[in-house]
N, C-alpha and C positions, 0 to 999 in steps of 0.2 A: 504492500499498499504506500502512496506515495500523499506527501504533505499538499495540498489544496487549499483553497480560496474559501473563507468562513473557518478554518483549522484555528483553535486555540492553541498556544503553545507556548510555555515557559522558557525566558531563553537568558543567559548570564551574558552581558556584552562590555564590551569596550570598543571607542571608536577616539583615531588618533588620527591629524590630518597629517600628511603625503611627511612632513619632516619629524616626525613623530609627539608630537602634543598632544597629549590627551586633551580633547572637550567635552567626553559622555561615556559615564557606566555606570552599572549596577554592581560592580564587585570592589569588593571595601576599600583593599588595597589601590587598587587603580580613584579609586572616588577622591581618596584623602589625597591626592597629589591637585586633584580640579578644587576642592574646597572641605579640609577635614574638618567641619563641624557638621556638614552632610551624612546623610544613616543610608548605608546600601540598603534596597527594600527588590523582594523580588517581582520582577516582570513577565507580566503575563498579556495577552498582545494575539489580536484574531486577524489573520492574512490575507494583506488584500484587500483591508479596510481603514486603510491613511492613518492607524495607530502607531506604526514606526514608517522607514522610510519607504519611499516606492522601490526603489533597490534594492532594499533587504526583503522586500516581499518578491520580487522576482526572482531575485536568486534563492529564496527557499522553498518559491510554491516550486513544486514537482520532485522535491527531492524525497527520498526513501523517511519513510515515518520515525522517530528514534527509539529503538529498544531496547537502547541504553544514548548514556548524553552522547553528541556527535558535533565536534568544533568545523566551525569553516573559520575561513579569513576570506575577506573580501574587499575587492578594492572596488569603490564609486569614483567615476569621474564628477568632475563638480557638476555638470547637470544631470548626472543623475545621484545627488545627492543634495546638498543645498541650495540647488542653483547656481546660475551665473549670476556674476554683480550685474547690479540694476542702477546707474546712475542717476536715475531718477528719485531712486529712492535717499540720493543723499541732497537735504533742503539747508535755503537758508531761512532761519530762525529769531525773529528781536529778541534782543535782549532780555525787552516788558514780558515776553511770556515765562520767561523766567522770575523775573523778581515778584511778580505776581503771587508767586506759589514758595516766595521764600526762599528759592533753589537759584541755586550758585554752579553755574559754568565751567567748569575747569577741561581741558583737555585729556580725554580718555577716562572718562569719569562717563556711566550709563544712566540713561531716565527713563520710566515708565511714562507714555504719553497715550494717554486714552487708551491703554490697552496695547501700546506698537512700541517695542524699547528701540531704545536711540540713541548711538554715541558720536557725547562731542570731539569733531575732530580738529577743530579750532574756533579761539574766540579774538573777536579784531574790529576795535572800533564800536562794541556794541550790537555785532552780526556772530552769530553762533551758527557753525557749519555743523549738522548734524546727519547722521549717517544711520540710518533705516536699514542698511541692508543685515540682512543675518550674519553675523561675525564667520559663521564658517564657510559663507558666500565666495561663490568662484574658486575655492579648494579641493583638490582632490583629496579624497579621502580613504580610510581602511577599518573596515569592521573587526575587530574579533569574538566572535559569536559562539555562544553552545547552547544546542538545542536542549535542553534538560531532560522533559517530554512533554508530547501531546494529550491535551487535557482535554477527560472525557467527562468528568462529573459536571451536569449542568448548572447547579449551585456558584460553583467556582468560577464559572464561563461569566455567571452574571454578574457576580460579585466583581471580579475583574472589569466588565465592558460598566458599568456602574460610577467603579472610578475613575477610568478614562473619559468618560462624559463630564462626571458633575464634579472631581476631583474632591468627592466626600462619599462618604457610605450610607443606602438612607435600609431601614428594614425589609424585607421582603420576602413576597413566599410566590408558589409553583405553585396553579393549579391546574392541573390537567393539560394545555398549549396555552394559557393567560400569567404575565407575571404581573402580580399586583406589587407596586412600590408603595410606601405609606411613606408621603410628603407631608409638608407644610401646605397650606391652601396658600400663598404665595407660589409658591414654588409648582401649583400645580402647571399653569400656560406652559412655564418654559420644559419642564417633564416629558409635555403630550408634544411639543416641536418633534420628538425623535421616536415616535411610536412606529414609523414606516422602516427606520432602523434599526430598532429591534427586534424587527420583522423578519426582517432581512437577513441579517446577522443570526441572530436566537431561533427567531423562527417561533415566537412567542406577540402572541394579540397584549398590548401592554394595558393596565388597567391600574387605576392611580384612586387608592386610598385615601382619603384626609384625614391628620392627624387629630383630634381631638385636643385642642392649646385647651390649660387649665387656666380659671379665670381666680385672679387673686382679690381678694376681700379687698374691699376700699375701705378708708378710715372716715367714719360715721362722722358728720360737723356737727359740732356741739349748737 
């Protein structure tokens, strides 16, 4: 049997640019080289669904299902990794944008601009040049990947996919062909946006069950 689209697998990985610099990993020893405070966590993803680099998906789909951990060394040119650098993503931003937020733009520092990460390239006369390209854009990369196992337990698949979509966990249950997610009322419209994706990847119809929020008694006015 071969790995195919929608299969869930668990991997250990380290990504490097061609010169050997590590930029991503879930292996403790390698992760410490990027950020000593980061915690290494298991990584489970579904093949062919944008949960990892497309170049990684393309390489792994068709490989034999692992009966034991299997290691691969994957070389990806820039266009199959994080894409080529795009000059139009280098923007000139007025200093007032930073001063309004009490921020001090310094060359080399990164900021979050409404969800877009930008790196300050230069500061000159109140004009700040900011690069919104991915830091690895335009670079060839190498991934060392160890496929640990194929995930067959549906609950484990659901848990990993929920974590990927929402960056948090919700209580859930699976009944027949339905996934019942228990969420706060304000989250309901957002959760429902992913019903088709959940059906496509997990083969489950999404149902939302609202969590009853406890009402705290207020003090009576005297």
